[in-house]
C-alpha positions as CSV (number, residue, x, y, z in Angstrom):
1,M,44.0,-76.7,143.1
2,L,40.5,-77.5,143.0
3,K,39.6,-80.6,140.7
4,E,36.2,-80.9,138.8
5,V,35.1,-84.5,138.3
6,C,33.0,-85.5,135.4
7,V,30.1,-88.1,136.7
8,E,27.6,-89.5,134.5
9,N,24.4,-89.2,137.0
10,F,24.2,-90.0,140.9
11,T,26.2,-93.2,141.1
12,N,29.5,-92.3,141.6
13,V,28.9,-89.1,143.4
14,P,29.4,-90.2,146.6
15,L,32.5,-91.4,145.9
16,M,34.1,-88.5,143.7
17,I,32.6,-86.6,146.8
18,E,34.9,-89.2,149.0
19,R,38.0,-89.1,147.2
20,G,37.7,-85.1,147.0
21,A,36.3,-83.4,144.6
22,E,35.5,-80.1,144.2
23,R,32.9,-79.3,142.1
24,I,31.1,-82.1,139.9
25,E,30.4,-81.7,136.7
26,L,26.9,-83.9,136.4
27,N,26.1,-85.6,133.5
28,N,23.5,-88.2,131.7
29,D,24.9,-90.3,128.6
30,L,28.8,-89.7,129.0
31,A,29.8,-92.1,126.3
32,N,28.0,-89.6,124.2
33,G,29.6,-86.3,125.3
34,G,27.3,-85.9,128.0
35,T,23.5,-84.8,128.0
36,T,21.2,-83.3,130.8
37,P,20.6,-85.4,133.5
38,S,16.5,-85.7,134.4
39,F,15.1,-83.9,137.2
40,G,15.4,-86.4,140.0
41,V,19.1,-86.9,139.0
42,I,20.3,-83.3,139.4
43,K,17.5,-82.8,142.3
44,K,19.5,-85.9,143.9
45,T,22.7,-84.8,143.3
46,V,23.2,-81.4,144.1
47,E,21.0,-82.2,147.4
48,Y,24.0,-84.3,148.5
49,A,26.6,-82.4,147.2
50,H,25.4,-79.6,149.1
51,K,25.6,-81.4,152.1
52,Y,29.7,-81.6,151.7
53,N,30.0,-77.7,150.3
54,V,30.3,-79.2,146.7
55,P,28.9,-77.3,143.9
56,V,27.4,-78.9,141.1
57,I,27.3,-77.2,136.8
58,V,24.6,-79.5,135.0
59,M,25.2,-80.8,131.6
60,I,22.7,-78.4,129.5
61,R,22.4,-80.7,126.1
62,P,19.2,-82.2,124.5
63,R,20.8,-84.5,123.1
64,S,24.3,-85.9,121.5
65,G,26.0,-84.8,118.3
66,N,27.1,-81.4,117.0
67,F,26.1,-78.0,119.0
68,V,24.0,-76.4,116.4
69,Y,20.2,-76.4,117.9
70,T,17.3,-76.0,116.7
71,A,14.5,-72.8,118.0
72,G,13.6,-75.8,119.9
73,E,16.0,-77.8,121.0
74,L,16.8,-74.0,123.0
75,E,13.4,-73.4,124.2
76,I,14.0,-77.2,125.8
77,M,17.6,-76.1,127.5
78,N,15.9,-72.1,128.3
79,S,13.4,-74.6,130.4
80,D,16.2,-77.2,131.5
81,I,18.2,-73.9,132.8
82,Q,15.4,-73.1,134.8
83,M,14.9,-76.1,136.3
84,C,18.3,-76.3,137.5
85,S,17.5,-73.1,139.5
86,L,14.8,-74.4,140.7
87,L,16.8,-77.4,142.0
88,K,19.4,-75.1,143.1
89,A,22.5,-76.1,141.2
90,D,25.7,-73.7,141.0
91,G,26.1,-73.6,137.5
92,I,25.2,-74.7,133.8
93,A,27.4,-76.1,130.8
94,F,26.3,-75.4,127.6
95,G,27.7,-74.1,124.1
96,C,25.6,-73.0,121.0
97,L,27.2,-72.9,117.4
98,T,26.5,-71.3,114.2
99,D,26.8,-73.9,111.2
100,N,29.6,-72.1,109.9
101,K,31.2,-73.1,113.3
102,Q,31.3,-69.7,114.6
103,L,29.5,-68.8,118.7
104,D,25.6,-68.7,117.9
105,K,25.9,-65.5,120.0
106,I,21.9,-64.6,119.6
107,A,21.2,-68.1,121.2
108,M,24.4,-67.7,123.5
109,K,22.8,-64.4,124.6
110,K,19.3,-66.0,125.5
111,L,20.5,-68.8,127.5
112,I,23.6,-66.6,129.7
113,T,20.4,-64.3,130.0
114,T,18.0,-66.9,131.5
115,A,20.9,-68.5,133.8
116,H,22.0,-65.6,135.3
117,A,17.8,-64.8,136.5
118,G,18.1,-67.9,138.1
119,N,21.9,-66.7,139.9
120,L,23.5,-69.5,137.5
121,E,27.3,-69.7,137.4
122,V,27.4,-70.1,133.2
123,V,30.6,-72.1,132.1
124,M,31.2,-72.6,128.2
125,H,31.9,-76.5,127.3
126,M,33.9,-78.4,124.6
127,A,31.7,-76.4,121.6
128,F,34.4,-73.8,122.1
129,D,36.9,-76.1,121.1
130,E,35.4,-76.2,117.5
131,L,36.4,-73.2,117.1
132,T,39.2,-71.8,114.3
133,A,42.2,-69.8,117.0
134,S,41.3,-66.6,115.7
135,K,37.8,-67.1,116.4
136,Q,38.4,-68.6,120.0
137,K,40.2,-65.7,121.1
138,E,37.2,-63.2,120.1
139,A,35.0,-65.3,121.5
140,L,36.8,-65.4,125.0
141,E,36.2,-61.6,124.6
142,W,33.2,-62.0,124.1
143,L,32.2,-64.2,127.0
144,S,33.9,-62.5,129.2
145,K,32.2,-59.6,129.2
146,N,28.5,-62.0,128.7
147,K,29.4,-62.9,132.7
148,V,30.4,-66.4,131.3
149,A,32.4,-67.5,134.5
150,R,34.7,-69.7,132.9
151,V,35.4,-71.9,129.5
152,L,35.5,-75.7,129.1
153,T,38.7,-76.3,126.7
154,H,41.0,-78.8,125.6
155,G,43.1,-76.9,123.9
156,G,42.8,-78.3,120.4
157,S,41.0,-81.6,118.8
158,L,39.9,-84.2,121.3
159,D,41.6,-86.6,119.6
160,R,44.8,-84.8,120.2
161,S,46.5,-85.6,123.8
162,I,46.5,-82.9,126.3
163,I,49.9,-82.7,126.9
164,D,50.3,-81.6,122.6
165,C,47.6,-78.8,123.5
166,L,49.7,-77.1,126.0
167,E,50.6,-74.6,124.2
168,N,47.8,-73.4,122.7
169,L,45.8,-73.1,127.2
170,K,48.9,-71.5,127.7
171,K,48.2,-68.7,125.3
172,L,44.2,-69.2,126.2
173,N,45.0,-68.3,129.5
174,K,47.4,-65.8,129.5
175,Q,44.7,-63.5,127.3
176,A,41.9,-64.8,129.0
177,E,43.9,-64.0,132.6
178,G,41.5,-61.8,135.0
179,K,38.7,-62.1,132.6
180,I,36.8,-65.3,132.4
181,E,38.6,-68.6,133.6
182,I,40.3,-71.4,131.7
183,L,39.8,-74.7,132.9
184,P,41.6,-77.5,131.6
185,G,39.6,-81.1,130.5
186,G,40.1,-84.2,128.0
187,G,42.4,-86.6,129.3
188,I,42.8,-85.2,132.1
189,T,44.2,-88.3,135.0
190,D,45.3,-88.3,138.6
191,K,48.5,-89.3,137.1
192,N,49.0,-85.6,134.9
193,V,46.6,-83.3,136.6
194,N,49.5,-82.1,138.5
195,S,51.5,-81.3,135.9
196,V,48.8,-80.3,133.3
197,I,47.8,-77.4,135.8
198,E,51.8,-76.6,136.1
199,K,52.2,-76.6,132.4
200,V,49.6,-74.3,131.9
201,G,49.2,-72.1,134.5
202,V,45.7,-72.8,135.9
203,T,44.4,-73.4,139.4
204,Q,42.0,-75.6,138.1
205,A,40.8,-79.2,135.7
206,H,38.4,-81.0,135.0
207,G,37.8,-85.0,134.2
208,T,36.3,-88.3,135.0
209,K,39.2,-89.7,135.9
210,I,40.8,-87.2,137.8
211,L,40.1,-88.6,140.6
212,G,41.5,-91.8,139.6
213,K,39.9,-94.6,138.1
214,I,36.5,-95.8,139.4
């Protein structure tokens, strides 16, 4: 079982690695859902984590709020992905939607291409959870065909408990099997992580409290 810890900036990275973090998702401003951290934060985190063979996935999100991005914002995201490659991060997490809550395939494709050119793993983050169930099925197929490594998903709206979303997570995992990884997140703690992983049938989980409270 792989435990990915969601952290804000470098502050608690050493503690999380000491507690057994096997992958880091690096953010700024978690209170607003996470945005892209600074050059210096990424550089320091990657250098430190790699000493312990812990991969670092960097959040690519130029602002809080929705996941519908302007052309200017997409240029910023593209540059930030190039920065992550320069700093030898292992991957990036992002998600782009259209005004009518569908996957923005044009924007996604452009950013995925930049990431892969920089040898970065690509993760679709919880923007995925804003898609309808039928659109999620279609999106999983598209993401897998475009070599996205995994999807970080709560399995439903974040105002629902992770326990109430387990059935949908199981369905997603069954569809994804052999094509793309499902990474459950949102409300996963050190107390429920083993149960969630067992019931969904996955081998990894994500959370800010997955290794206990700070």
